[in-house]
Backbone as numpy.savetxt, mean C-alpha at the origin, in Angstrom:
# Nx Ny Nz CAx CAy CAz Cx Cy Cz
-17.51 -23.02 -37.13 -16.14 -23.80 -36.04 -14.99 -22.92 -35.44
-14.44 -22.74 -36.95 -12.95 -22.65 -36.61 -13.09 -20.65 -36.01
-13.97 -20.29 -36.69 -14.25 -18.48 -36.84 -14.52 -18.15 -34.91
-15.17 -18.96 -34.26 -15.59 -19.12 -33.03 -14.68 -19.33 -31.88
-13.65 -20.33 -32.58 -12.30 -20.91 -31.27 -11.50 -19.18 -31.86
-11.17 -19.20 -33.27 -10.23 -17.59 -33.06 -11.16 -16.39 -32.59
-11.99 -16.19 -32.56 -12.74 -15.58 -32.11 -12.48 -14.91 -30.74
-12.47 -16.79 -29.89 -12.29 -16.75 -28.40 -11.06 -16.60 -27.82
-10.36 -17.10 -29.04 -8.66 -17.11 -28.72 -7.82 -15.53 -29.02
-8.67 -15.02 -30.00 -8.70 -13.34 -29.65 -8.93 -13.04 -28.51
-10.11 -12.73 -27.80 -10.71 -12.60 -27.16 -9.67 -12.93 -25.72
-9.50 -13.17 -25.55 -8.23 -13.86 -24.39 -6.97 -13.94 -24.56
-6.56 -13.17 -25.53 -5.33 -12.91 -25.45 -5.49 -11.51 -25.35
-6.79 -10.34 -25.87 -7.08 -9.15 -25.40 -7.41 -9.22 -24.26
-8.17 -9.50 -23.55 -8.24 -9.73 -21.83 -6.40 -9.46 -21.70
-5.93 -11.40 -21.87 -4.81 -10.54 -21.06 -3.49 -9.31 -21.41
-3.47 -9.08 -22.71 -3.31 -7.65 -22.79 -3.17 -6.69 -22.17
-4.71 -6.95 -22.14 -5.55 -5.68 -21.24 -4.89 -5.52 -19.65
-5.08 -6.84 -18.77 -4.73 -6.65 -17.69 -3.05 -6.54 -17.67
-2.05 -6.94 -18.59 -0.80 -6.62 -18.57 -0.60 -5.25 -18.41
-1.42 -4.16 -18.83 -1.27 -3.44 -19.85 -1.88 -2.37 -18.66
-2.43 -2.78 -18.19 -3.28 -1.79 -16.37 -2.37 -2.06 -15.75
-1.54 -2.57 -15.90 -1.11 -2.72 -14.66 1.18 -2.71 -14.66
1.14 -1.48 -14.99 2.59 -1.03 -15.67 3.12 -1.45 -14.72
3.14 -1.56 -13.24 4.11 -1.46 -11.60 3.80 -2.86 -12.04
3.65 -3.64 -12.01 3.47 -5.32 -12.09 3.16 -5.04 -10.15
2.03 -4.61 -9.87 0.84 -4.66 -8.17 0.90 -6.08 -8.59
1.02 -6.61 -7.03 0.88 -7.83 -6.91 0.34 -7.87 -5.06
-1.00 -8.39 -4.81 -1.57 -8.34 -3.61 -2.29 -9.44 -3.16
-2.17 -9.78 -2.07 -2.43 -10.75 -1.31 -3.22 -10.54 0.28
-4.21 -11.44 -0.06 -5.05 -10.93 1.37 -5.68 -12.13 2.04
-5.02 -12.34 3.58 -6.12 -13.82 3.79 -5.98 -13.26 5.35
-6.86 -13.63 5.33 -8.15 -13.78 6.63 -7.71 -15.39 7.64
-7.38 -15.17 8.45 -6.56 -15.66 9.88 -7.07 -15.21 11.21
-7.85 -16.19 11.90 -8.47 -15.89 12.79 -9.29 -14.84 13.77
-9.50 -13.75 12.46 -10.12 -12.10 12.73 -8.55 -11.11 12.09
-7.57 -11.67 11.34 -7.26 -11.01 11.48 -6.30 -10.69 10.16
-5.92 -10.30 9.34 -5.47 -9.91 7.80 -4.36 -9.67 7.49
-3.77 -10.50 7.11 -2.17 -10.23 6.42 -2.82 -10.12 5.04
-1.52 -8.65 4.73 -1.77 -8.38 3.52 -0.55 -8.38 2.72
-0.32 -8.52 1.67 0.89 -8.11 1.38 0.89 -8.00 -0.57
2.14 -6.93 -0.51 2.01 -5.92 -1.72 3.44 -6.13 -2.42
3.31 -5.95 -3.81 4.50 -5.74 -3.76 4.09 -4.87 -5.28
5.58 -3.53 -5.67 4.79 -2.68 -7.33 6.56 -2.50 -7.05
6.17 -2.59 -8.25 7.66 -2.06 -9.06 7.66 -0.67 -9.97
8.47 0.31 -9.35 8.58 1.77 -9.64 9.89 2.08 -10.58
10.02 2.97 -11.76 11.06 3.72 -12.57 11.80 4.38 -11.50
12.30 4.34 -10.35 12.70 5.62 -9.31 14.03 4.49 -8.43
15.33 5.55 -8.34 16.43 4.88 -7.37 15.49 4.52 -5.89
16.28 3.77 -4.84 16.40 3.58 -3.90 15.87 4.77 -3.21
16.93 5.50 -3.46 16.94 7.06 -2.28 15.39 7.40 -2.50
15.31 7.81 -3.68 13.82 8.73 -4.31 12.56 7.80 -3.72
12.63 6.14 -3.79 11.72 5.03 -3.39 11.42 5.61 -1.36
12.66 5.58 -1.02 12.43 5.41 0.58 12.26 7.02 0.59
12.46 8.18 0.25 11.95 9.56 0.53 10.52 8.75 -0.10
9.98 9.10 -0.44 8.55 8.09 -1.36 8.00 7.41 0.33
8.14 6.92 0.42 7.67 6.13 1.54 7.85 7.04 2.92
8.73 8.01 3.12 9.11 8.34 4.08 8.61 9.78 4.43
8.00 9.85 2.98 7.17 11.59 3.51 5.71 11.03 3.87
6.04 11.03 5.52 4.16 10.13 6.00 3.30 11.52 5.70
3.31 12.45 5.77 2.32 13.59 5.80 1.82 13.40 4.09
2.73 13.43 3.44 1.99 13.34 1.70 0.99 11.96 1.79
0.78 11.22 2.80 0.22 10.12 3.07 -1.28 10.65 2.81
-1.50 11.83 3.25 -2.98 11.96 2.81 -3.35 12.08 1.33
-2.47 12.12 0.32 -3.49 11.83 -0.91 -3.32 10.38 -1.50
-3.52 9.33 -0.56 -4.08 8.40 -0.57 -5.02 8.22 -0.43
-6.17 7.84 -1.02 -8.14 7.41 -0.98 -7.74 6.71 0.63
-8.53 7.46 1.14 -9.07 6.92 2.73 -8.13 7.66 3.85
-6.56 8.23 3.32 -6.15 8.71 3.97 -7.00 9.76 4.20
-7.03 10.97 5.90 -8.34 11.66 5.45 -6.77 12.76 6.24
-6.18 12.57 6.70 -5.10 13.01 8.13 -4.00 12.05 7.83
-2.82 13.03 7.93 -1.53 12.37 7.94 -0.24 13.51 8.88
-0.02 12.78 9.90 0.85 14.16 10.35 1.90 13.91 11.48
3.16 14.22 11.19 4.48 13.65 12.35 3.89 14.28 13.07
3.88 13.43 14.37 3.78 14.49 15.60 5.08 14.12 16.58
5.97 13.03 15.90 7.54 13.30 17.14 8.47 12.63 16.19
9.96 13.20 16.40 10.92 12.61 16.03 12.08 12.28 16.76
12.08 11.04 16.53 13.65 10.81 17.35 14.19 9.48 17.20
15.79 9.85 16.87 16.54 8.87 16.21 16.28 8.65 14.55
15.81 7.37 14.85 15.31 6.74 13.80 13.93 5.98 13.87
13.24 7.09 14.70 11.68 6.66 14.75 10.76 7.99 15.01
10.11 7.37 14.20 8.97 8.79 14.04 7.27 8.07 14.67
6.83 9.32 14.91 5.20 8.98 15.00 4.49 9.74 14.39
2.86 8.88 13.90 2.61 9.93 12.59 1.32 9.81 13.70
0.56 10.63 13.06 -1.23 10.46 13.94 -1.77 10.19 12.14
-2.58 9.32 12.62 -3.49 8.73 11.11 -5.03 9.18 11.68
-5.58 9.63 10.23 -7.28 9.58 10.60 -7.43 8.61 9.05
-8.22 7.57 8.95 -8.78 7.23 7.45 -10.19 7.02 7.84
-10.53 6.77 6.64 -12.23 6.96 6.63 -12.73 5.94 5.97
-13.06 4.90 5.66 -14.04 4.66 4.66 -15.30 4.71 4.95
-15.85 3.56 3.58 -17.41 3.14 3.86 -17.24 1.78 3.29
-18.07 1.07 4.01 -18.27 -0.30 3.88 -20.08 -0.49 3.91
-20.13 -0.88 3.24 -21.55 -1.00 2.78 -22.53 -0.06 3.50
-22.18 1.11 2.61 -22.68 2.64 2.96 -22.72 3.09 4.56
-21.78 2.30 5.29 -21.29 2.27 6.68 -20.21 3.47 6.94
-20.68 4.71 7.13 -18.99 5.42 7.50 -17.76 4.95 8.86
-16.92 4.91 8.18 -16.28 4.38 9.62 -14.36 4.92 9.62
-14.74 6.25 10.14 -13.39 5.86 10.75 -12.20 5.94 11.64
-11.13 5.54 11.52 -10.50 5.26 11.87 -9.18 6.57 12.63
-8.73 6.05 13.74 -7.96 7.16 14.16 -7.06 6.13 14.95
-5.66 6.65 14.57 -4.43 5.40 15.19 -3.48 6.38 15.23
-2.10 5.99 16.28 -1.07 6.66 15.85 -0.03 5.56 15.74
1.22 5.39 14.89 1.55 4.73 14.24 3.17 5.34 14.63
4.03 4.39 14.88 5.47 4.82 14.98 6.15 4.36 14.01
6.89 4.97 13.04 7.78 3.72 12.39 9.31 3.65 12.89
9.87 2.96 12.44 10.98 2.91 12.42 12.16 2.50 10.87
13.18 3.69 10.89 13.85 3.62 9.54 14.70 3.07 9.74
15.10 2.20 9.01 16.52 1.42 9.23 17.69 1.19 7.49
18.11 1.98 7.88 18.69 2.60 6.55 18.14 3.26 5.14
18.05 2.88 3.92 17.13 3.54 2.59 16.35 2.24 2.09
16.47 1.14 3.36 16.12 -0.37 2.78 14.49 -0.59 3.42
14.30 -0.49 4.70 13.23 -0.88 4.80 12.70 -0.18 6.20
11.08 -0.73 6.35 10.77 0.52 7.36 9.76 -0.36 8.40
9.96 -0.12 9.36 8.47 -0.94 10.36 7.79 -0.39 10.86
6.52 -0.65 11.09 5.66 0.63 11.94 4.95 -0.68 12.63
4.26 0.03 13.63 3.04 -0.74 14.31 2.40 0.92 15.31
1.03 0.03 15.17 0.20 1.07 15.94 0.72 0.97 17.30
0.76 2.14 17.92 0.83 2.70 19.30 -0.53 2.70 20.13
-1.69 2.91 19.23 -2.47 3.67 20.36 -3.33 3.61 18.97
-5.20 3.04 18.80 -5.78 3.55 17.97 -7.28 2.85 18.35
-7.93 2.87 16.69 -9.00 2.08 17.05 -9.15 0.80 16.54
-7.85 0.53 15.89 -7.59 -1.17 15.60 -7.06 -1.86 16.69
-7.54 -3.14 17.00 -6.61 -3.92 17.98 -5.26 -4.19 17.44
-5.13 -4.42 16.31 -3.61 -4.71 16.28 -3.68 -4.41 14.29
-1.59 -3.44 13.81 -1.59 -3.05 12.79 -0.17 -2.41 13.20
0.18 -3.95 12.23 1.91 -3.47 12.55 2.36 -3.99 10.97
3.54 -3.85 10.13 4.28 -4.36 9.10 5.57 -3.49 8.92
6.07 -4.13 7.61 7.27 -3.37 6.93 7.02 -3.27 5.73
7.84 -2.05 5.40 8.53 -1.78 4.05 9.12 -2.38 3.61
9.63 -2.84 2.57 11.22 -3.15 1.92 11.38 -2.94 0.41
12.52 -1.90 0.56 12.64 -1.94 -0.86 14.27 -2.62 -1.01
13.86 -3.12 -3.09 15.16 -3.40 -3.22 15.17 -2.93 -4.77
16.59 -2.75 -4.84 17.11 -1.92 -6.51 16.80 -3.31 -7.16
16.40 -2.76 -8.68 15.88 -3.59 -9.14 16.75 -3.25 -10.83
17.47 -3.06 -11.19 18.20 -2.41 -12.78 18.13 -0.93 -12.30
17.24 -0.52 -13.01 16.40 1.27 -13.19 15.52 1.56 -12.06
14.87 0.36 -11.32 13.40 0.33 -11.11 14.15 -0.24 -9.27
12.98 0.08 -8.29 12.63 -0.41 -6.91 11.69 -1.41 -6.73
12.25 -2.38 -6.07 10.51 -2.88 -6.08 10.57 -2.56 -4.18
9.31 -2.30 -4.32 8.75 -2.04 -2.91 8.07 -3.41 -2.43
8.15 -3.36 -1.18 7.63 -5.35 -0.95 6.49 -4.30 0.38
5.77 -4.64 0.62 4.30 -4.17 1.54 4.20 -5.73 2.44
4.08 -5.76 4.12 4.04 -6.91 4.36 3.00 -6.36 5.31
1.87 -6.74 6.28 1.04 -5.89 7.81 -0.01 -7.10 7.76
-0.05 -6.84 9.21 -1.15 -7.72 9.99 -1.96 -6.60 10.40
-2.90 -6.37 10.50 -4.30 -6.11 10.94 -5.41 -6.57 11.40
-5.62 -6.58 12.83 -6.89 -6.79 13.36 -7.90 -5.36 13.59
-8.81 -5.88 13.20 -10.06 -4.67 13.25 -10.76 -5.13 14.14
-11.17 -3.67 15.27 -12.15 -3.58 16.31 -13.10 -3.08 15.54
-14.27 -4.48 15.03 -15.34 -3.34 14.47 -16.27 -4.31 14.84
-17.77 -3.76 14.80 -19.18 -4.50 14.65 -19.39 -4.92 13.40
-18.52 -4.77 12.11 -18.70 -5.11 11.00 -18.06 -6.90 10.66
-19.44 -7.90 10.39 -18.49 -9.24 10.36 -17.30 -8.97 9.92
-16.07 -10.18 10.04 -15.59 -10.21 9.03 -14.91 -10.72 7.80
-16.30 -11.37 7.12 -15.87 -11.71 5.96 -16.23 -10.41 5.12
-17.12 -9.21 6.09 -17.53 -8.18 4.93 -16.55 -7.57 5.12
-15.83 -7.03 5.86 -14.14 -6.33 5.98 -13.10 -6.92 4.90
-13.36 -7.95 5.31 -12.28 -9.03 4.33 -12.45 -8.53 2.70
-13.93 -8.82 2.44 -14.58 -8.22 1.17 -14.29 -7.33 0.42
-14.36 -6.30 1.85 -13.77 -4.88 1.37 -12.73 -4.21 1.16
-11.70 -4.90 2.43 -10.03 -5.36 1.46 -9.52 -5.49 0.48
-10.12 -7.03 0.42 -9.78 -7.77 -0.53 -10.02 -7.15 -2.15
-10.91 -6.45 -2.19 -11.59 -5.65 -3.26 -10.93 -3.97 -3.42
-10.60 -3.66 -2.30 -10.04 -2.36 -2.63 -8.48 -1.87 -2.83
-7.85 -3.38 -1.93 -6.20 -2.97 -1.74 -5.60 -3.06 -3.00
-5.45 -3.09 -4.27 -5.12 -3.53 -5.61 -4.95 -2.26 -5.75
-6.22 -1.58 -5.94 -6.35 -0.49 -6.36 -5.82 1.23 -5.89
-5.50 0.84 -4.71 -4.70 1.42 -3.65 -3.36 1.56 -4.17
-2.47 0.44 -3.89 -1.18 0.30 -4.65 -1.00 0.55 -5.21
-1.66 0.23 -6.43 -1.43 0.82 -7.84 -1.79 2.22 -7.67
-2.13 2.80 -6.72 -2.29 4.57 -7.14 -1.07 4.55 -6.46
-0.66 4.46 -5.26 0.89 4.42 -4.44 2.17 4.36 -5.17
1.65 2.90 -6.49 3.06 3.22 -7.59 3.01 4.04 -8.30
1.46 4.68 -8.79 1.81 5.66 -10.20 2.08 6.98 -9.07
1.75 7.25 -8.23 2.32 8.62 -7.27 3.92 8.73 -7.45
4.17 7.15 -6.62 5.85 7.69 -6.80 6.11 7.63 -8.12
6.10 7.43 -9.18 6.60 6.99 -10.53 6.26 8.17 -11.20
5.43 9.75 -10.35 5.50 10.28 -10.97 5.74 12.12 -10.25
6.30 11.15 -8.70 6.57 12.47 -7.51 8.11 12.29 -8.57
8.15 14.12 -8.44 9.28 15.00 -8.85 10.07 14.97 -7.26
11.16 14.16 -7.27 12.26 14.50 -6.20 13.19 15.76 -6.38
14.31 16.14 -5.53 15.16 17.15 -5.79 16.26 16.22 -6.20
17.17 17.08 -7.13 18.22 16.11 -7.96 19.29 15.65 -6.75
19.86 16.90 -5.64 20.47 16.50 -4.78 20.66 15.91 -3.82
19.22 14.88 -3.64 18.88 14.69 -2.43 19.89 13.56 -1.82
20.27 13.64 -0.38 21.20 12.60 0.28 20.64 11.56 0.27
21.67 10.17 0.35 20.86 8.97 0.48 21.55 8.31 1.65
21.14 7.62 3.07 21.96 7.31 3.66 22.06 6.01 3.05
């Protein structure tokens, strides 16, 4: 009996260790469905400085390296506002879906980005990115509200979002940590 208890305790400890070592950027995600809209919260911690973190987020055309984003092109810049045309391709229950949008980003210093879809295939998409320095790292915080415009039932979309969102933010954190930034980059 002691052997079974010890083996169970050991396996539980291994599972906790595997989960922690599999999440080196402390990626946290939550998705809440409220009245057909999805509130998405995510955060991750990357060993880069604030300037590089902001450069990573505001490299809008590099976003096409994130799974699902097939096109990301800056179409205009005016002051601190940037309009980006995006095409996202997903597959939900073997049904291919293409979502096109124009998103306007507002860059505020090197710590904050707000964004809002100004035209596109979803009813609503808006949110923010906030950056906070944390010793030798930067904490990335993402919040958004999405209201799909789809014939696919909300419960199916919710399942898809909840099961894919974490891996996307893990990939973003990994890419931010691996990206090479110019040594003499100016920071606002």
